[in-house]
C-alpha positions in Angstrom: 65.3 6.6 -71.5 68.0 8.9 -70.0 66.6 8.4 -66.5 66.6 4.6 -67.0 70.2 4.8 -68.2 71.2 6.8 -65.1 69.4 4.2 -62.9 71.2 1.3 -64.5 74.5 3.1 -64.2 73.9 3.8 -60.6 73.0 0.2 -60.0 76.3 -1.0 -61.6 78.2 1.5 -59.5 76.6 0.2 -56.3 77.3 -3.4 -57.3 81.0 -2.6 -58.0 81.3 -0.7 -54.7 79.8 -3.7 -52.9 82.2 -6.1 -54.7 85.3 -4.0 -53.7 84.0 -3.8 -50.1 83.6 -7.5 -50.1 87.1 -8.1 -51.4 88.5 -5.7 -48.8 86.8 -7.6 -46.0 88.1 -10.9 -47.2 91.7 -9.6 -47.5 91.6 -8.1 -44.1 89.8 -11.0 -42.4 86.8 -8.9 -41.4 84.2 -11.7 -41.6 83.0 -14.4 -39.3 82.4 -18.2 -39.7 80.2 -19.9 -37.1 80.7 -23.3 -35.5 78.8 -25.0 -38.4 81.0 -23.4 -41.1 78.4 -20.8 -42.1 79.9 -17.7 -43.8 77.2 -15.0 -43.9 79.3 -12.5 -45.9 80.2 -15.1 -48.6 76.7 -16.4 -48.8 75.1 -12.9 -49.2 77.6 -11.6 -51.7 78.8 -14.6 -53.7 76.5 -17.6 -53.3 73.1 -15.9 -53.3 73.3 -13.5 -56.3 73.6 -16.2 -59.0 70.2 -17.6 -57.8 68.5 -14.3 -58.6 67.8 -14.9 -62.4 66.5 -18.4 -61.6 64.2 -17.0 -58.9 63.0 -13.9 -60.7 63.2 -14.6 -64.4 63.2 -18.4 -65.0 60.8 -19.7 -62.3 59.2 -16.4 -61.6 58.7 -17.4 -57.9 55.8 -15.9 -56.0 55.9 -16.1 -52.2 52.7 -16.1 -50.2 52.3 -15.7 -46.4 55.9 -14.7 -45.6 54.5 -12.8 -42.6 54.1 -16.2 -41.0 57.9 -16.6 -40.9 59.1 -15.1 -37.6 61.3 -12.1 -38.0 63.5 -13.3 -35.2 64.1 -16.2 -32.9 64.2 -19.9 -33.6 61.7 -21.5 -35.9 61.5 -24.7 -38.0 60.3 -24.4 -41.6 59.0 -27.7 -43.0 58.4 -28.1 -46.8 57.6 -30.6 -49.4 60.4 -31.9 -51.6 60.4 -32.5 -55.4 62.1 -31.8 -58.7 64.8 -34.5 -59.1 67.4 -31.9 -58.1 66.8 -30.0 -54.9 66.3 -26.6 -56.5 63.2 -26.1 -54.4 65.3 -25.8 -51.2 67.6 -23.2 -52.9 64.7 -21.1 -54.1 63.0 -21.2 -50.7 66.2 -20.1 -49.0 66.7 -17.3 -51.5 63.0 -16.1 -51.2 63.2 -16.0 -47.4 66.4 -14.0 -47.5 65.5 -11.6 -50.2 61.7 -11.1 -49.8 61.3 -11.4 -46.0 61.6 -8.0 -44.3 64.1 -9.4 -41.8 66.2 -10.9 -44.7 66.8 -14.1 -42.7 69.1 -16.9 -43.7 67.5 -20.3 -43.8 69.8 -22.9 -42.2 68.9 -26.0 -44.2 69.3 -29.6 -43.0 70.8 -31.8 -45.7 71.5 -35.4 -46.4 74.9 -36.9 -45.8 75.4 -37.4 -49.5 75.5 -33.6 -49.9 78.4 -33.2 -47.5 80.3 -36.3 -48.9 80.3 -34.7 -52.4 83.5 -32.8 -53.2 83.1 -29.0 -53.6 79.3 -29.2 -53.1 79.8 -30.3 -49.4 82.1 -27.3 -48.7 79.7 -24.9 -50.4 76.8 -26.3 -48.5 78.7 -25.7 -45.2 79.6 -22.2 -46.3 76.0 -21.3 -47.1 74.8 -22.4 -43.7 73.6 -26.0 -44.3 74.3 -28.7 -41.9 73.7 -32.5 -41.5 70.1 -33.5 -40.9 70.6 -34.8 -37.4 68.9 -34.1 -34.1 71.8 -32.5 -32.2 72.6 -30.0 -34.9 69.0 -29.1 -35.5 68.4 -28.5 -31.8 71.5 -26.4 -31.4 70.5 -24.2 -34.3 67.0 -23.8 -33.1 68.0 -23.0 -29.5 70.5 -20.4 -30.8 67.6 -18.5 -32.5 68.1 -19.6 -36.1 65.5 -20.2 -38.8 66.0 -23.9 -39.8 64.6 -25.6 -42.9 63.9 -29.2 -43.3 62.5 -31.3 -46.2 61.5 -34.5 -44.4 60.5 -36.5 -47.5 64.3 -36.5 -48.4 65.3 -38.5 -51.5 61.9 -40.2 -51.6 60.4 -36.7 -52.4 62.8 -35.3 -55.0 63.2 -38.7 -56.7 59.6 -39.8 -57.0 58.2 -40.5 -60.5 56.4 -37.7 -62.3 53.1 -39.6 -62.1 53.3 -39.2 -58.3 53.8 -35.4 -58.4 52.4 -33.4 -55.4 51.7 -36.6 -53.5 53.6 -36.3 -50.2 55.8 -39.2 -49.3 56.4 -40.4 -45.7 57.8 -37.8 -43.3 60.0 -40.3 -41.5 59.7 -40.7 -37.7 59.0 -37.1 -36.9 62.5 -36.2 -35.8 62.0 -32.6 -36.9 59.0 -32.4 -34.6 61.0 -33.7 -31.7 63.7 -31.1 -32.3 61.1 -28.3 -32.4 59.5 -29.6 -29.2 62.8 -29.7 -27.3 63.7 -26.2 -28.5 60.1 -24.9 -27.9 60.0 -23.2 -31.3 57.1 -22.8 -33.8 56.9 -25.0 -36.9 56.1 -23.2 -40.2 54.5 -25.5 -42.9 55.6 -24.6 -46.4 54.1 -25.7 -49.7 56.0 -25.4 -53.0 54.2 -25.7 -56.3 56.1 -25.7 -59.6 59.2 -27.6 -58.7 57.7 -31.0 -59.7 57.7 -30.0 -63.4 61.3 -28.7 -63.8 62.7 -32.3 -64.4 59.8 -34.7 -65.0 61.3 -38.0 -63.9 59.9 -40.8 -66.1 62.6 -43.4 -65.4 65.5 -44.5 -63.3 68.7 -46.2 -64.5 69.5 -48.2 -61.3 72.9 -49.6 -62.4 74.2 -46.1 -63.0 72.8 -45.0 -59.7 74.7 -47.8 -57.9 77.8 -47.1 -59.9 77.9 -43.4 -58.8 76.5 -43.9 -55.3 73.4 -41.9 -56.1 69.9 -42.7 -54.7 68.7 -42.7 -58.3 69.8 -41.8 -61.8 66.9 -40.0 -63.4 65.6 -40.2 -66.9 63.5 -37.2 -68.0 62.1 -36.2 -71.4 65.4 -34.2 -72.1 68.0 -36.1 -70.0 70.2 -37.9 -70.8 69.1 -37.7 -74.5 70.2 -34.0 -75.0 73.4 -34.3 -73.0 74.3 -31.2 -70.9 71.4 -29.3 -72.5 69.0 -31.8 -70.9 70.1 -30.6 -67.5 68.5 -27.2 -68.1 65.3 -27.1 -65.9 62.0 -26.4 -67.5 60.7 -22.9 -66.8 57.7 -23.8 -64.7 55.9 -21.1 -62.7 56.5 -21.4 -58.9 54.4 -20.6 -55.9 55.8 -20.9 -52.3 53.3 -20.5 -49.6 54.2 -20.3 -45.9 51.4 -21.4 -43.5 50.4 -20.3 -40.1 53.0 -21.4 -37.5 52.2 -24.4 -35.3 53.3 -23.6 -31.7 55.2 -26.2 -29.7 56.0 -24.3 -26.5 52.8 -25.3 -24.6 53.3 -29.1 -24.5 55.5 -29.4 -21.4 59.2 -30.1 -20.7 59.1 -33.8 -21.8 56.8 -33.4 -24.7 59.4 -34.7 -27.2 59.4 -38.1 -25.4 55.7 -38.6 -26.1 55.5 -40.7 -29.3 51.8 -40.1 -29.8 52.2 -36.3 -29.6 55.2 -36.4 -32.0 53.1 -38.5 -34.4 50.1 -36.2 -34.2 52.1 -33.1 -34.8 54.0 -34.7 -37.7 50.7 -35.7 -39.2 49.3 -32.2 -38.7 52.2 -30.6 -40.5 52.1 -33.1 -43.3 48.3 -32.7 -43.8 48.6 -28.9 -43.7 51.2 -29.0 -46.5 49.3 -31.5 -48.6 46.0 -29.6 -48.4 47.9 -26.3 -49.3 49.4 -28.1 -52.3 46.0 -29.2 -53.5 44.5 -25.7 -53.1 47.4 -24.1 -55.0 47.1 -26.6 -57.8 43.4 -25.9 -58.2 44.2 -22.2 -58.5 46.9 -22.8 -61.1 45.7 -22.6 -64.7 48.9 -23.5 -66.5 52.2 -25.2 -65.5 54.3 -22.5 -67.2 52.2 -19.4 -67.1 50.7 -19.9 -63.6 
């Protein structure tokens, strides 16, 4: 017990020292913000830590195949999207940063709604997110960043609970074109557990139009329980990173070949779908794993 107490005391002392060091850097201006607005220091010390209890205690996330995520250089991580609110993206970014040996930051591509929302838009920029458009994606990939994309978009996170784990359309393959132009690998990523955090059983379309949302979800707990209904259910999560798909051997103008783009998009989508099915067959219980 005494040893445990000393360990906890040492942990708090370290955290306090880190906090003071962070405050000093902010006051003295010893931090950098890149051209996209990404503040690494703020993200690592302020924005990431609150996600720890969600990741470790609430969802008890297990990552599989992290060795498939390159330790350096540009790469495009492509994942399925679900859960009514995009917590799956946050948990994936946290897992890559904390559990990967290289502690990489995942530069996520987000919808314009994210950046139009007050406060949320600014925080998204600070945490390294940027608009899901070809020029920004290519610039990040060419500069050696690890970029994350959820190509199902709102169709994925807003789908009814009865359609859980059935991948929606991946659009026109814009993410594949960006990877081909930058010559970086594509890492398929399958997330199981996020579908159950807010089971969407209905959609109040008039309210969605009123607030400018793509949907206004109805779940077994929301809006019936008010703010309490916004607490996600504690499902058990698995995030599996698949073997990278290389894009650097297709030639200089590969991104202009619509058939190649279609085939690679379909390959990535099918890889994620089959991984989801396999993980689901191995799962015995939604909440216990």
